[in-house]
C-alpha positions as CSV (number, residue, x, y, z in Angstrom):
1,X,-4.3,32.8,9.7
2,X,-7.4,32.2,11.6
3,X,-7.2,28.7,13.7
4,X,-9.9,26.8,15.0
5,X,-8.7,24.6,17.9
6,X,-11.1,22.4,19.2
7,X,-10.4,21.1,22.5
8,X,-8.0,23.9,23.0
9,X,-8.4,24.2,27.2
10,X,-7.6,20.4,27.5
11,X,-3.8,19.0,28.2
12,X,-2.3,19.2,24.8
13,X,-4.8,22.4,23.7
14,X,-3.6,24.7,26.7
15,X,0.4,24.4,26.0
16,X,-0.2,24.8,21.8
17,X,-3.1,27.8,22.1
18,X,-0.5,29.5,24.3
19,X,2.3,28.7,21.7
20,X,-0.1,29.8,18.5
21,X,-0.8,32.9,20.6
22,X,3.2,33.4,20.8
23,X,3.7,32.9,17.5
24,X,1.1,36.1,16.6
25,X,-1.6,33.7,15.1
26,X,-5.3,34.7,15.8
27,X,-7.1,31.6,17.3
28,X,-10.8,30.5,18.3
29,X,-11.1,27.8,21.0
30,X,-14.2,25.8,21.5
31,X,-14.2,23.6,24.5
32,X,-16.7,22.4,26.9
33,X,-14.5,22.5,29.9
34,X,-15.9,19.1,31.2
35,X,-12.9,19.3,33.8
36,X,-13.8,22.6,35.0
37,X,-10.4,23.5,34.1
38,X,-9.3,27.2,34.3
39,X,-6.3,26.1,31.9
40,X,-6.9,29.3,29.8
41,X,-7.1,32.0,31.9
42,X,-3.5,33.4,31.6
43,X,-4.4,34.1,28.2
44,X,-7.6,35.7,28.3
45,X,-5.6,39.3,28.0
46,X,-5.1,38.1,24.2
47,X,-7.4,40.0,22.0
48,X,-6.2,37.5,19.3
49,X,-7.8,34.8,21.1
50,X,-11.3,33.9,21.5
51,X,-12.8,31.2,23.7
52,X,-16.2,29.6,23.3
53,X,-17.7,27.2,26.1
54,X,-19.5,24.8,23.8
55,X,-19.8,21.4,22.6
56,X,-18.2,20.3,19.1
57,X,-21.3,17.9,18.6
58,X,-23.4,20.9,18.0
59,X,-23.6,20.6,14.4
60,X,-24.7,23.6,12.9
61,X,-22.5,25.9,15.2
62,X,-19.5,23.9,14.6
63,X,-20.0,24.5,10.6
64,X,-20.7,28.0,11.2
65,X,-16.7,28.3,13.0
66,X,-15.1,25.9,10.5
67,X,-15.8,28.5,7.4
68,X,-14.5,31.4,9.6
69,X,-11.2,29.8,9.6
70,X,-8.3,28.8,7.8
71,X,-6.5,26.1,10.1
72,X,-8.5,23.7,11.8
73,X,-7.0,21.6,14.9
74,X,-9.5,19.1,16.4
75,X,-8.1,18.4,19.7
76,X,-11.4,17.6,21.3
77,X,-11.9,14.0,22.4
78,X,-12.5,11.7,24.6
79,X,-9.3,10.1,25.4
80,X,-7.5,7.0,26.9
81,X,-8.9,3.4,26.9
82,X,-10.4,3.3,30.2
83,X,-12.4,7.0,29.8
84,X,-13.5,5.6,26.0
85,X,-14.7,2.5,27.5
86,X,-16.6,4.5,30.1
87,X,-18.1,6.8,27.8
88,X,-18.1,4.9,24.8
89,X,-21.2,6.9,22.8
90,X,-19.2,10.1,23.7
91,X,-16.3,8.5,22.5
92,X,-17.5,7.3,19.2
93,X,-19.8,11.0,18.7
94,X,-16.7,13.0,19.0
95,X,-13.6,11.0,18.4
96,X,-14.8,9.8,15.0
97,X,-18.4,11.2,14.1
98,X,-17.1,15.1,14.8
99,X,-14.0,14.7,12.5
100,X,-16.2,13.5,10.0
101,X,-18.3,16.1,10.1
102,X,-15.1,18.7,10.3
103,X,-13.8,16.9,7.2
104,X,-17.0,17.1,4.9
105,X,-17.3,20.8,5.3
106,X,-13.8,21.9,5.1
107,X,-13.0,23.7,1.9
108,X,-10.1,22.7,-0.5
109,X,-7.9,25.7,0.8
110,X,-8.2,24.9,4.5
111,X,-6.1,22.9,6.4
112,X,-6.7,20.1,8.4
113,X,-4.4,19.0,10.9
114,X,-5.6,15.9,13.0
115,X,-4.0,14.4,15.8
116,X,-4.3,10.6,15.9
117,X,-2.6,8.2,18.3
118,X,0.2,5.2,17.7
119,X,-1.9,3.0,19.8
120,X,-3.6,2.0,16.7
121,X,-0.8,-0.2,15.9
122,X,-1.8,-2.3,18.7
123,X,0.6,-5.4,19.5
124,X,3.2,-5.5,16.4
125,X,6.7,-7.8,16.1
126,X,9.0,-5.7,18.4
127,X,11.8,-6.5,16.1
128,X,10.3,-4.4,13.4
129,X,9.3,-0.7,13.8
130,X,6.0,0.5,13.1
131,X,6.3,3.1,9.9
132,X,3.3,4.9,8.4
133,X,3.0,2.2,6.0
134,X,2.5,-0.7,9.1
135,X,-1.1,-2.0,9.3
136,X,-3.2,-0.4,12.1
137,X,-4.8,-2.8,14.4
138,X,-6.4,-0.7,17.2
139,X,-7.3,-3.0,20.3
140,X,-8.8,-0.3,22.4
141,X,-12.4,1.5,21.8
142,X,-10.1,4.4,21.7
143,X,-7.7,3.5,19.5
144,X,-10.7,2.4,16.9
145,X,-12.3,5.3,16.9
146,X,-9.1,7.7,16.3
147,X,-8.4,5.4,13.2
148,X,-11.8,5.6,12.2
149,X,-11.4,9.3,11.6
150,X,-8.1,9.3,10.3
151,X,-9.3,6.5,7.6
152,X,-11.8,8.9,6.7
153,X,-9.8,12.0,6.2
154,X,-6.9,10.6,3.9
155,X,-9.5,8.7,2.0
156,X,-12.0,11.2,1.6
157,X,-10.4,14.6,1.3
158,X,-7.4,16.8,-0.1
159,X,-5.1,19.4,2.4
160,X,-4.5,17.4,5.8
161,X,-1.7,16.4,8.0
162,X,-2.3,13.4,10.2
163,X,0.2,13.1,13.0
164,X,0.1,9.6,14.8
165,X,1.5,10.8,18.2
166,X,3.6,9.1,20.5
167,X,2.5,8.7,24.4
168,X,2.7,12.2,25.3
169,X,4.6,13.6,28.7
170,X,5.2,17.0,30.6
171,X,3.1,19.2,32.6
172,X,0.4,21.4,31.1
173,X,-2.1,23.5,32.5
174,X,-4.9,21.4,32.4
175,X,-2.8,18.3,33.6
176,X,-3.8,14.5,33.1
177,X,-2.0,12.0,35.2
178,X,-3.2,9.0,33.6
179,X,-0.3,9.1,30.6
180,X,2.6,6.5,31.5
181,X,5.0,8.9,32.2
182,X,3.3,10.9,34.2
183,X,1.2,8.7,36.1
184,X,4.7,6.5,36.9
185,X,6.3,9.5,37.6
186,X,3.6,10.6,39.9
187,X,3.5,7.4,42.0
188,X,6.9,7.8,42.6
189,X,7.0,11.1,44.1
190,X,3.8,10.4,45.8
191,X,4.1,6.9,46.8
192,X,7.7,5.7,46.7
193,X,6.9,2.4,44.9
194,X,4.6,0.8,42.0
195,X,3.6,-2.6,41.0
196,X,4.6,-2.9,37.6
197,X,3.1,-5.9,35.2
198,X,3.7,-6.2,31.7
199,X,7.2,-5.1,32.2
200,X,8.4,-5.9,28.8
201,X,5.6,-4.2,26.6
202,X,6.8,-1.1,24.9
203,X,5.7,2.1,23.5
204,X,7.2,5.3,22.4
205,X,6.9,8.7,24.1
206,X,7.0,12.4,22.8
207,X,7.4,15.9,25.1
208,X,4.0,17.9,25.1
209,X,5.4,21.1,23.5
210,X,7.5,19.1,21.0
211,X,3.9,18.2,20.0
212,X,2.6,21.6,19.5
213,X,5.9,22.6,17.8
214,X,5.0,20.0,15.6
215,X,1.6,21.4,14.6
216,X,3.2,24.8,14.2
217,X,5.7,23.2,11.6
218,X,2.8,21.4,9.8
219,X,0.9,25.0,9.4
220,X,4.4,27.0,8.4
221,X,5.1,24.3,5.8
222,X,2.2,22.9,4.7
223,X,2.7,23.2,1.4
224,X,5.6,20.9,1.1
225,X,4.1,18.3,3.8
226,X,0.0,18.2,3.3
227,X,-1.3,15.0,2.5
228,X,1.0,13.1,4.9
229,X,0.8,10.8,7.8
230,X,3.7,11.5,10.2
231,X,5.0,9.0,13.2
232,X,6.0,11.5,15.8
233,X,7.7,10.8,18.9
234,X,11.5,10.5,20.5
235,X,13.2,8.1,18.1
236,X,15.7,7.2,21.5
237,X,12.6,6.4,23.8
238,X,11.1,3.1,22.5
239,X,10.9,2.1,26.2
240,X,9.4,-1.1,28.2
241,X,7.6,0.0,31.3
242,X,10.7,-1.2,33.3
243,X,13.4,0.9,31.4
244,X,10.7,4.0,32.1
245,X,10.7,2.9,35.9
246,X,14.7,2.9,35.8
247,X,14.7,6.0,34.1
248,X,12.4,7.3,37.1
249,X,14.4,5.6,39.7
250,X,17.4,8.2,38.4
251,X,15.7,11.3,39.8
252,X,13.6,9.9,42.6
253,X,16.1,7.5,45.1
254,X,13.5,6.4,47.0
255,X,11.4,5.1,44.1
256,X,10.8,0.6,44.3
257,X,9.8,-1.2,41.4
258,X,8.0,-4.5,42.3
259,X,7.0,-6.9,39.3
260,X,3.8,-8.6,39.1
261,X,2.3,-10.9,36.6
262,X,-1.0,-10.9,37.7
263,X,-2.7,-7.9,36.0
264,X,-2.7,-6.2,32.7
265,X,-3.5,-2.9,31.1
266,X,-6.8,-2.1,29.4
267,X,-5.1,-1.2,26.2
268,X,-2.9,-3.9,25.5
269,X,-0.3,-2.0,23.3
270,X,3.2,-3.2,22.5
271,X,5.1,-1.6,19.7
272,X,8.1,0.1,18.7
273,X,7.7,3.3,16.5
274,X,10.0,4.5,13.7
275,X,9.7,8.5,13.6
276,X,12.2,8.6,10.6
277,X,9.7,10.2,8.1
278,X,8.8,13.0,9.9
279,X,12.7,13.6,10.9
280,X,13.6,13.0,6.8
281,X,11.3,16.1,6.3
282,X,13.2,18.1,8.5
283,X,11.6,18.1,11.9
284,X,12.5,16.2,15.1
285,X,11.0,15.9,18.4
286,X,13.8,17.4,20.9
287,X,13.2,17.1,24.5
288,X,14.3,13.9,26.3
289,X,12.0,11.8,28.9
290,X,14.9,13.0,31.6
291,X,13.9,16.4,31.3
292,X,10.2,15.7,31.4
293,X,10.5,13.7,34.6
294,X,12.3,16.7,36.0
295,X,9.7,19.3,35.0
296,X,7.3,16.7,36.4
297,X,8.6,16.5,39.7
298,X,8.6,20.3,40.0
299,X,5.0,20.4,39.0
300,X,3.9,17.7,41.5
301,X,5.1,20.1,44.6
302,X,2.8,23.0,43.2
303,X,-0.4,21.4,42.2
304,X,-3.5,19.1,43.7
305,X,-3.7,15.9,42.1
306,X,-7.5,15.5,42.8
307,X,-8.8,17.2,39.7
308,X,-6.4,15.6,37.1
309,X,-7.5,12.4,36.7
310,X,-9.1,12.5,33.4
311,X,-11.6,9.0,34.4
């Protein structure tokens, strides 16, 4: 199988590309390397990997690549609420318009695996877990662009799988420090304290390598699971911000948490998520947050944080 991964040098993409290599797939990565990352250097020996420095908004070139591959995984995106607010036009183009181009030019026998975010649930009744049938109510420009792309896929074409991913955590060759577990753990390690607002707002979480394994599971089981939307996160990790901080305190003794009521998140998400559907299909997120925190603390001791902002 030939697999096209847009944004394959990014946070999730660099992990996924390595795992696809380990599973003997032929992979083409297209990435604009906007953060000057060198996250794929360790894979350049792989003769089944092609790396293209390019922009997915080059429609003619993108369409030519689509036609040469069996599986399409569009990871290229402007990610997170702050960055999408900073680059709103680019966010609309890459997060939504490019996905429509991919969908429009996908043949019926090609596989499209689209990574959405469960931030599309916005604010919901936290006594009722959000399922794949729950209404989407994105708050941020980021969430809106991703939901727009999801709606186009599921209403327009055949042969797809959509993952509504929980907030991802864990170390990557192209690191991100703006994701909540990564951010809070880094603050604990570097500063020893955090000023926490919206302490009771809840989110769901998932480990980065479990996400990559989910994509591979989707490819390998496509005929059985196609044309389905799956929430994907840890079923035991619908945590408030304060609960997350308390988990980090178990690993960083000197971490102090101060509660404030004077600030708010850019992306006012507050929900709990059910991952029961994908688990019934036979796949489950396996890696707990404690493992991720330990991994992150190890990673912080060897990396320079200045180039991992994502903003």
